[in-house]
PASETI-873999 format. One record per residue (C-alpha): residue number from 1; residue in three letters; x, y, z. Coordinates in steps of 0.001 Angstrom, whole numbers, plus 500000, padded with zeros to 6 digits. Layout:
BEGIN
+-----+------+--------+--------+--------+
! pos ! code !     c1 !     c2 !     c3 !
+-----+------+--------+--------+--------+
! NUM !  ALA !      X !      Y !      Z !
...
+-----+------+--------+--------+--------+
***
This chain:
BEGIN
+-----+------+--------+--------+--------+
! pos ! code !     c1 !     c2 !     c3 !
+-----+------+--------+--------+--------+
!   1 !  MET ! 661408 ! 342965 ! 780419 !
!   2 !  ILE ! 664585 ! 341506 ! 778617 !
!   3 !  ALA ! 666553 ! 343670 ! 776531 !
!   4 !  ASN ! 669802 ! 343467 ! 774252 !
!   5 !  PRO ! 673146 ! 342939 ! 776388 !
!   6 !  PRO ! 675277 ! 345938 ! 776357 !
!   7 !  TYR ! 677837 ! 345931 ! 773595 !
!   8 !  GLY ! 680940 ! 343881 ! 774915 !
!   9 !  LYS ! 679144 ! 342346 ! 777833 !
!  10 !  ASP ! 680862 ! 339499 ! 779565 !
!  11 !  TRP ! 678697 ! 336204 ! 779166 !
!  12 !  LYS ! 681272 ! 333736 ! 780066 !
!  13 !  ARG ! 680598 ! 333319 ! 783689 !
!  14 !  ASP ! 677282 ! 332583 ! 782639 !
!  15 !  GLU ! 678402 ! 329943 ! 780662 !
!  16 !  THR ! 679337 ! 327418 ! 783172 !
!  17 !  ALA ! 675427 ! 327852 ! 784483 !
!  18 !  VAL ! 673777 ! 327502 ! 781045 !
!  19 !  ARG ! 676260 ! 324312 ! 780218 !
!  20 !  THR ! 675165 ! 322759 ! 783363 !
!  21 !  GLU ! 671384 ! 323349 ! 782917 !
!  22 !  HIS ! 672034 ! 321866 ! 779224 !
!  23 !  GLU ! 673822 ! 318591 ! 780784 !
!  24 !  ARG ! 670712 ! 318046 ! 782634 !
!  25 !  GLY ! 668984 ! 317953 ! 779630 !
!  26 !  THR ! 665115 ! 318002 ! 779601 !
!  27 !  ALA ! 665190 ! 317802 ! 783369 !
!  28 !  GLY ! 667018 ! 320940 ! 783500 !
!  29 !  ARG ! 665319 ! 324650 ! 783740 !
!  30 !  PHE ! 666099 ! 325600 ! 779916 !
!  31 !  ALA ! 666167 ! 322199 ! 778372 !
!  32 !  ALA ! 666942 ! 323874 ! 774959 !
!  33 !  GLY ! 670395 ! 323321 ! 775050 !
!  34 !  LEU ! 673526 ! 325540 ! 774645 !
!  35 !  PRO ! 673637 ! 327867 ! 771623 !
!  36 !  ARG ! 676486 ! 328553 ! 769729 !
!  37 !  ILE ! 679488 ! 330281 ! 771440 !
!  38 !  SER ! 679060 ! 333268 ! 769065 !
!  39 !  ASP ! 675635 ! 333831 ! 770422 !
!  40 !  GLY ! 676083 ! 336189 ! 773282 !
!  41 !  GLN ! 672381 ! 337623 ! 772919 !
!  42 !  LEU ! 670734 ! 334297 ! 773662 !
!  43 !  LEU ! 672947 ! 333554 ! 776571 !
!  44 !  PHE ! 672014 ! 336812 ! 778265 !
!  45 !  GLN ! 668559 ! 336406 ! 777649 !
!  46 !  LEU ! 668851 ! 333017 ! 779393 !
!  47 !  HIS ! 670478 ! 334385 ! 781896 !
!  48 !  MET ! 667802 ! 337122 ! 782396 !
!  49 !  LEU ! 664938 ! 334587 ! 782388 !
!  50 !  ALA ! 666435 ! 332294 ! 785103 !
!  51 !  HIS ! 666434 ! 335075 ! 787604 !
!  52 !  ALA ! 662637 ! 336400 ! 786735 !
!  53 !  LYS ! 660517 ! 336583 ! 789256 !
!  54 !  ASP ! 656637 ! 337469 ! 790276 !
!  55 !  PRO ! 656170 ! 340746 ! 791934 !
!  56 !  GLU ! 656944 ! 340573 ! 795774 !
!  57 !  GLY ! 653217 ! 341148 ! 796720 !
!  58 !  GLU ! 652354 ! 338401 ! 794243 !
!  59 !  GLN ! 654719 ! 336140 ! 795913 !
!  60 !  ARG ! 652899 ! 336850 ! 799432 !
!  61 !  ALA ! 650076 ! 336183 ! 797866 !
!  62 !  ILE ! 650711 ! 332776 ! 795966 !
!  63 !  ILE ! 652784 ! 331768 ! 799595 !
!  64 !  ALA ! 649548 ! 332705 ! 801423 !
!  65 !  PHE ! 647357 ! 330683 ! 799397 !
!  66 !  LEU ! 649529 ! 327502 ! 799202 !
!  67 !  ASP ! 650072 ! 327431 ! 803260 !
!  68 !  GLN ! 645962 ! 327488 ! 803706 !
!  69 !  LYS ! 645646 ! 324713 ! 801374 !
!  70 !  THR ! 648373 ! 323049 ! 802653 !
!  71 !  ILE ! 646987 ! 323296 ! 805904 !
!  72 !  ARG ! 643658 ! 321984 ! 804789 !
!  73 !  VAL ! 645280 ! 318921 ! 803030 !
!  74 !  ASP ! 647070 ! 317963 ! 806207 !
!  75 !  ALA ! 643932 ! 318274 ! 808290 !
!  76 !  LEU ! 642336 ! 316164 ! 805558 !
!  77 !  ILE ! 645342 ! 313213 ! 805749 !
!  78 !  ALA ! 645070 ! 313240 ! 809548 !
!  79 !  GLU ! 641284 ! 312643 ! 809407 !
!  80 !  VAL ! 641546 ! 309798 ! 806859 !
!  81 !  ARG ! 644358 ! 308432 ! 808970 !
!  82 !  GLY ! 642266 ! 308411 ! 812236 !
!  83 !  ALA ! 639030 ! 306878 ! 809985 !
!  84 !  ILE ! 641469 ! 303904 ! 809019 !
!  85 !  ASP ! 642642 ! 303499 ! 812502 !
!  86 !  HIS ! 639015 ! 303355 ! 813467 !
!  87 !  LEU ! 637848 ! 301050 ! 810966 !
!  88 !  LYS ! 640903 ! 298666 ! 811574 !
!  89 !  GLU ! 639750 ! 298492 ! 815483 !
!  90 !  LEU ! 636261 ! 297628 ! 814187 !
!  91 !  ARG ! 637262 ! 294980 ! 811683 !
!  92 !  THR ! 639745 ! 293673 ! 814666 !
!  93 !  ALA ! 636718 ! 293507 ! 816818 !
!  94 !  LEU ! 634389 ! 291830 ! 814495 !
!  95 !  ILE ! 636843 ! 289395 ! 813866 !
!  96 !  SER ! 637185 ! 288446 ! 816970 !
!  97 !  ALA ! 633429 ! 288772 ! 817791 !
!  98 !  ALA ! 633022 ! 285944 ! 815017 !
!  99 !  VAL ! 635765 ! 283936 ! 815835 !
! 100 !  THR ! 634676 ! 283564 ! 819937 !
! 101 !  GLY ! 631174 ! 282984 ! 818673 !
! 102 !  LYS ! 629697 ! 286181 ! 819870 !
! 103 !  ILE ! 627915 ! 286848 ! 816616 !
! 104 !  ASP ! 626585 ! 284098 ! 814261 !
! 105 !  VAL ! 627895 ! 285261 ! 810679 !
! 106 !  ARG ! 627031 ! 281816 ! 808999 !
! 107 !  ASP ! 623737 ! 283760 ! 807477 !
! 108 !  GLU ! 625678 ! 286527 ! 806631 !
! 109 !  ALA ! 628283 ! 284354 ! 804736 !
! 110 !  SER ! 625413 ! 282840 ! 802727 !
! 111 !  THR ! 623666 ! 286032 ! 802147 !
! 112 !  ALA ! 626796 ! 287157 ! 800801 !
! 113 !  SER ! 627536 ! 284584 ! 798468 !
! 114 !  LYS ! 624087 ! 285120 ! 796811 !
! 115 !  VAL ! 624462 ! 288747 ! 796314 !
! 116 !  ALA ! 627922 ! 288106 ! 794531 !
+-----+------+--------+--------+--------+
***
């Protein structure tokens, strides 16, 4: 929960962080810019939002979910790379067989032109 800052809170040390984010523009965390210097309450709220986190149990659940999905995606990537390598080998073997005359591709070429 974000509350009003205590009266007289020194927010100057937070100003540098907010200015840095402001300079980053829309790529920054806040993307709203730096308010007037006298607006200490908004600076305090921006500071508090920067430190907002999910509960630790929820963080662990999110991490476990993402780890599980990452493992699955990595396995699929490896499977696809293996299939690509196998297809490259088959392509090379087919070209080699066609060039050396082990297979006759003249009929296939005429059939392919009729289909296209």
